[in-house]
N, C-alpha and C positions, 0 to 999 in steps of 0.2 A: 452622468449617473454615477453614484457611488456604490461600491460594493464593500459590505462589512465582512471581515474574516476573523472568526474566533480562533486565535492560536496564529502566532507569529513566528513560526518556525521556518525552516527551509522552503517548505512546501507553499507556504503563505507567501513567502520572498519571491519564488517563482512565479507563483498565481499573478502577483502584481506586476512584475516584469513584463508578463505576456499581454497583461490588459491594458497598459499604458498606450501602446499603440492603436488599439480599438477606441481610445478617448474615454477610458473608464477612470474613477479615482478609487481610492483604498482606504480603508481605517480599519484598524485592528485591535482586537482584545488580546493582551495577553500579561504574564505575571512580571516582564522583566522588559524595560526599554531597550536592553541591549539584545534583545533578540534580533536574527536574521532579517525579520520584516520589518523592523525598525530603521534598518540601511534606504529602504525605498518609501516608506509612508508612515503616518503617524499612529501611535499605538495609545490606545487607553490602557495604562497599566493598573492591573487589579487580577484578581482571582477569576478565572475563564466563566467560573460558574455565578459570579457575584450579580444578583437581580439588578441593580442601580446601574451597574456598567454595561449589560445586555440591553438594559432599557435604552440607554443612552445610545449605544451603537443601533439599536431599531430605530430610532428617530432620524438619525443622523443617515442612514442608508437605505437605497431602494431594494436591496436584496442581500442577505446574509447567507454565508457559508462558512466553512471549517477547515482546517487544514490536520485535525486531530480528531480520530474518532471515539475518544473518550471523555469528551464534555458532556456531562450528566443531560439526558433527554430531557429531563423535568425541569432543568432550569433554562433551556431552550424553548420549551412550548409556548411560553407566554410572548415569545417575541412575533408567534404565527398571527397574532391578532393584530398585530400593527405593521407588519412587512412581510415579504416572501422570504422564505427559509428553504433553500435546497443544500443538500439532496434532501428528501422527505425524510422526517425524523421516524417513521417506522422502518425505514431502512437501518439509520442508524442504530436504534435501539435492537434491531436483530444483531446487527455486526458487533455489537458491545458485550453480547452473551453467546458464549461458544455452543451452548445447549440450543438455542434459538437458532443459530446459525446451522447445525445439524439437522434440526427439525426441519427447517426451510429447506433445504438440498433434498429431505425426504419426500416433503411435500410436492416439491416440483420435478420429482423422479430424475436428480442429479445424483450420479453414484457419489457416495461417500464413504468414510470409514465405520466400522462397527463400533459403537459408542454405548454409553451409558451414563447417566448423572450419578454423582458421587458427593453426597453430603456427611458422610461418616466415615471412621475407619471400618466398620462393618459393611458400608455399602461397597466401599474400594474392594475389599476382601470377595464379597461376590462379583463382583465385577470383573475382576480377574479371573475367578473362576469360571465366569461366562463367556469371556471374549478371549481370555488365554493371554499368555506371554510370548514375546515380550510387548509393551504397551507402554502409553503415555498419560501421565496424569497431568491434567492443565487446569488451572483455575478457571472459572467460568468467565470471570473478568478480569479487565488491565494488564491482560499479557500482550506483549509483542516483542519483536526482535529477540526471540527466545526464552523471554524472562515468563515466571508463572509455569515452568515445566518441569517434570521428573520422569525420565525413561525408567521404567522397571524391566529388568531383564531376569530376574528370579523372584520366587516368593519372599526372599528374605529383604527384597526393595521395598515390600508394602508399607510396613510402620514406618520406614525411612522416610519414604515419598509422601505419606499423609503430612507429617512433621514437617518436611521442607517445603512444601505450599502453604503452611500456616493453619491447617484445619480449615481451609475456605470451601464455599460450594465450589465443586469440580466437575471436569468431565474424563471419563476415561476412555480410552479408545485403541485400538490395534496400532502397533508400529508398522507404518508403512514402509517396506523395502524398497525403494522406487528406483527406477532407471533415470528419470529425469525430474526436476521441478519446473513447471511452467506457468504462465498468468495469462490470462485473456484482458484485455483493459477496453472498454467501450464506453461510450457516452450517448445520451439521450436527452433531446431537447424537448420544451415545453409542449411543442406542437406533437411531439410523439416519436419524431425523426430519430433514427438510431445509426450510428457508425461506430466501426470496430476496427482496432488497431492490429496488425500482423501478430501472431502467438509469439509470446517470451519465452526463452528458455533461460532459467535463473539458477545462480550457484550460492547457496548459503554456507556459512561457517559460524559455529557459536552463535547459532539463531538469527545472525544478521546476514542481509543481502550482500554479498560480493561483487557479483559479477551478473550481467544480462545479456543476451545475445537476441537479435530479432533481425529480419523474421525467421522463426524457428521452422525449419522447411518439413511439415509434416500434415499435408492436407487433409486427411481424415481426423486428426485430433483438432486440426483447426476447425473443422466444420462442427465436430461435437462440442467443442468450447464454444464457440459462437453460439449455437444453439443454447448452451446452458446460460449463457450469458443474457440473450434475448429474454430468456424466461425469468430471469430474477428483475431485471429492467421493467418488463412488461408488469410483474407482479406487484410491484411498488408503485407503479405510474412513477418512474423514477425520474428525476432530472439532474444531470451532472454525469461526471466520470464516476464510474465503478469498476472496479475488478474482483476478479475471482482466482484464486490460486490452487492449481492443481499438482496431485502426484501423477507420475506416468508410471504406470507398473505394468509390463507386458502389453505393451500398446494400448492399454486402457487409462481412460482419466479417472481419478479420484479426487473429489472437491474437497479442499481443508478449508479455505475461511475466503470470505469476503472482506472487502475494503470500499466503504462508501466515499470516497474521495479520491484525489489525484495520488498516484502510486510510484514508490521508488523503482519499481521495473519499470516504469514507463517515462523515464528522465531521458533516454536516448530520444523519444521523439522531439525535443527540444531542437537538434538538428538533423535527425533522421527521419522526420516525419513531415509530409507537407505543411500539416497542422499540428502542433504539439497538444499533448494531453491537457495542459494548462489553457491553452487559449480555447480549446473546444470545451473545456467545463466552463470558462466564462462566456462564452458563446451560449451554451445550452442555458444558463440560469438568466442572462439578462435577455433571453429571446431573441438571439440573433441565430441566422442558419450555420449550421454546422459545417466545418471545413474539411477537406478531404484528410483521411487518415492512411494514405497511400506510404508506403516507406520510399524514402530516397536512398537505395542501394540498401546496403548490410550494415547495422550498427550493433556496437559493443558498448556497456555503460559499465565502468569500475567504480565502486564507492571508493573513497578515500576516508578510512576509520582510524581514529586514533591520534594520527600523526598527520600532517599535511607536507610533503615533500615541496623543494622548489620545481616551480613548473616548467624550466627552461626546456629539461629533457623531453616531456612530453607535447610540448608546444613546437619543438625542432620537427616534428615527424607530420608528413601530410594529413589530413583530414582527421586531426586530433582536436578536442576542445575542452576546456579548461572551466570547471564552476566550482568558486571557493564561497562557502555559506559566510564567510565572516565569525565562525566560531573560533573559542578558544578550545586549544588541545586537551582531550581528556580520554583515558580508554575507554574503546567500545563506542565512541560518539563519531557519527557522521558529519564529518567535516567539509566534504565536497565530494565533486564526482569528476571523473574525465570520460568524455564521449567519443567513440571513434565510428566514423562513415566511411565507407568503402565501396567501391563498384561490385566486389566480389566477395563471397563470403570467406574465401582463402585469405584473401588479403587482411581483411578484419581481424581474423583470427591472429595471423602472423603479428600484427601491430598491437592487438590485445595482451598476446603473451609478452611480448617484451616489455610494454607498460607493467604488466603483472609482477615480472621478475625484479622490479625495481621497487613497486610501490606495496605488494602483498605477495611476497614470494610462498606462502602456505597456499594460496588459491592458485598460484602460477604452477606450484607440483602436481596438484590434483587437475589442472586443465585438461580438458579432453573433447 
């Protein structure tokens, strides 16, 4: 069976690496033959939304998925007539528009921020008056890793924020002063079976994930996060892996966004869970039974951003695993990650602190 993947970034690469032991083959579409997925499978080179390339992918593959949620839904819709496409495009469409996401959370009774759509400077002024300051102005589309966002702290920021986001369709929401950021990752199979991974606790800086630790020992939060995730999975009749990111404020969950794909905060599952998120995504979309999502001890994942240090120091430590995506160095670019797996949370945290001190001192300073 051949799986087509739209996008050949590191997520696609890790999907293919997880799928070969299952006897699967892979074919990518990507703009560049030098993308990480090209190290492990052939690439059809061209625009990810090119109708001819997508039609060719559909003809050659038994099922199509994606490693990037900003592929236009209208470009993928014709593929449904000739092959299976998972996750469902309704879920992809919702994730591509922050306003649709917020309305989804409201519909499913999942707590989220106070928000208002903003399409003009006048509407932004009205939204700030109604919701208050501080707040965040976000473009409705194409924002990820902190892009397309502007924090407003005083009324003097209103015009500056509107100019900064390019006067695009936006969403304004209250700024959440959170205690933690967490994410819940789950998978739903074609027959409706659902499996959910332990809750992750995440640290972001400059809008980019820097550190994930799991399991996050908060049983009440885990139950509520799992219930919210199940509602979203069932709402879309979903197939594949889906993530919800939350803020935690005073012990309560506030939903931030969904990701209809394998997720950066789930990279620890490659070594730290019985079945990785990548393998379970593939199991779901090709019709295989799901694997166990149980943790193998306590894990941490550290993103390697901008520069890639020599691996020797990290790999000299027990329980440490190194992932190099084969990318050229560039500021703000995700080049790889390190996973730590230990028997106890304290042991995991001690190793993670030592690694952060070498590879990401700013995150190391704020580690708690």
